[in-house]
DRENDO-1510 file (C-alpha; in Angstrom, 1 decimal, always signed):
<recs>
REC; n; res; u; v; w
REC; 1; MET; -11.4; -0.6; -16.8 .
REC; 2; SER; -14.5; -0.4; -14.6 .
REC; 3; LEU; -14.4; +1.4; -11.3 .
REC; 4; SER; -15.0; -1.8; -9.3 .
REC; 5; SER; -12.1; -3.6; -11.1 .
REC; 6; HIS; -9.9; -0.5; -10.5 .
REC; 7; LEU; -10.7; -0.5; -6.8 .
REC; 8; GLN; -10.0; -4.2; -6.6 .
REC; 9; GLU; -6.6; -3.7; -8.2 .
REC; 10; LEU; -5.8; -0.8; -5.8 .
REC; 11; ARG; -6.9; -3.0; -2.8 .
REC; 12; LYS; -4.5; -5.8; -4.0 .
REC; 13; LYS; -1.7; -3.3; -4.3 .
REC; 14; HIS; -2.5; -2.0; -0.8 .
REC; 15; GLU; -2.5; -5.5; +0.6 .
REC; 16; HIS; +0.8; -6.3; -1.1 .
REC; 17; LEU; +2.4; -3.1; +0.4 .
REC; 18; SER; +1.0; -4.1; +3.8 .
REC; 19; MET; +2.9; -7.4; +3.6 .
REC; 20; GLU; +6.0; -5.6; +2.4 .
REC; 21; VAL; +5.9; -3.2; +5.3 .
REC; 22; GLU; +5.4; -6.0; +7.9 .
REC; 23; GLU; +8.3; -7.9; +6.4 .
REC; 24; ALA; +10.5; -4.9; +6.4 .
REC; 25; GLN; +9.7; -4.1; +10.0 .
REC; 26; ARG; +10.8; -7.6; +11.0 .
REC; 27; SER; +14.1; -7.3; +9.1 .
REC; 28; PRO; +16.8; -5.4; +11.1 .
REC; 29; ALA; +18.8; -4.8; +7.9 .
REC; 30; PHE; +15.9; -2.9; +6.2 .
REC; 31; ASP; +16.5; +0.8; +5.6 .
REC; 32; ASP; +14.3; +3.2; +7.5 .
REC; 33; LEU; +14.0; +5.5; +4.4 .
REC; 34; GLN; +12.7; +2.6; +2.3 .
REC; 35; LEU; +10.2; +1.7; +5.0 .
REC; 36; THR; +9.0; +5.2; +5.2 .
REC; 37; ALA; +8.6; +5.3; +1.4 .
REC; 38; LEU; +6.6; +2.0; +1.5 .
REC; 39; LYS; +4.3; +3.4; +4.2 .
REC; 40; LYS; +3.7; +6.6; +2.1 .
REC; 41; GLN; +2.8; +4.5; -0.9 .
REC; 42; LYS; +0.4; +2.5; +1.2 .
REC; 43; LEU; -1.2; +5.6; +2.6 .
REC; 44; LYS; -1.6; +7.1; -0.9 .
REC; 45; LEU; -3.3; +3.9; -2.1 .
REC; 46; LYS; -5.6; +3.9; +0.9 .
REC; 47; GLU; -6.6; +7.5; +0.3 .
REC; 48; GLU; -7.2; +6.8; -3.4 .
REC; 49; ILE; -9.4; +3.8; -2.5 .
REC; 50; GLU; -11.4; +5.9; +0.0 .
REC; 51; ARG; -11.8; +8.7; -2.5 .
REC; 52; LEU; -13.1; +6.4; -5.2 .
REC; 53; SER; -15.3; +4.4; -2.9 .
REC; 54; HIS; -17.4; +7.5; -1.9 .
</recs>
């Protein structure tokens, strides 16, 4: 897998998590711990994308 395709895949996962977080924030029944876990995953992906981009 090339670096550019790997970055593209990471960006897709990050975008998917963004949508999940937004959906979870609109849902009153969503667990705060799950929301925090999603946000942490999203942040880790963002950091990985930034690290590989430089």
